C-alpha angles and dihedrals in degrees: 000000000000090000089053092052092048090050092050092049092049091046090051090049090048091052092050091050091049092050090051091047091052090050092049091048092049091051092049092049091050092050092047093050095044094049096046093096132010091190129102133185117274101234139173089263093053090050092048090053090050090052091047091053092047091243117152116236088220088067093059121100107227130196131194115241094214139025110275119212122189114192139185138174118249134200116227090257091052091057088075093062103033115125101201134056113305120215132183108216130163091350095308136098119236132187117213131195107198124197107188120224113278095018113161118251140172132217111245098173135014144186133183093279105015143056130198107215126192120206091182138025123263141080117299094003100127136102128224121235118191127194108260131203090276091057091249124126105248128185113270137197137200087248139349127226120178090341092306112121118214116217141159110238122173091350092304132100114245136172124232103224118234095251088060097048094090095054115131135183123263135189136198110273091216089061091052094046090049094059092039088058090058091061121097121197112204120215094203132235132271125219111257119230 
């Protein structure tokens, strides 16, 4: 009988420990998931809130959601003066300008539905992002042919490769929440009688 009571108490203790372990694991998973990324999409609503708070879009730190690869064909002579990464592929030389995912960028020009964002310094080294149907700012090109976007970057014509064509702009969610906290919504006043 005593052995049975000891077994039941140890079983009860084991169950309590397992419940606590499950809670601890769930909390750790939630924290891991929530801290994976502190970036959110830069949308029409976020931009509207910036404008409402009199904040300049040029003061916002932007990030690209995907890796951006700009590519162009080179002649053998041009390989001597190319500034990007040179690759030899299928018997041809290519120059690539690679902007890794989540690279910092700044807006250097803006319009009502577009931004020009530079990820490096220098003249004509910015990319255009237009507002898409989802109200996000997506990479844009002068024209598109078979999912390759044609642009002029640093005085040279490049093609945005298809895997980069869905890249959108992102911002730090802490930045967004900081200016949203500064807003006050008034409920109004009633006439007293």
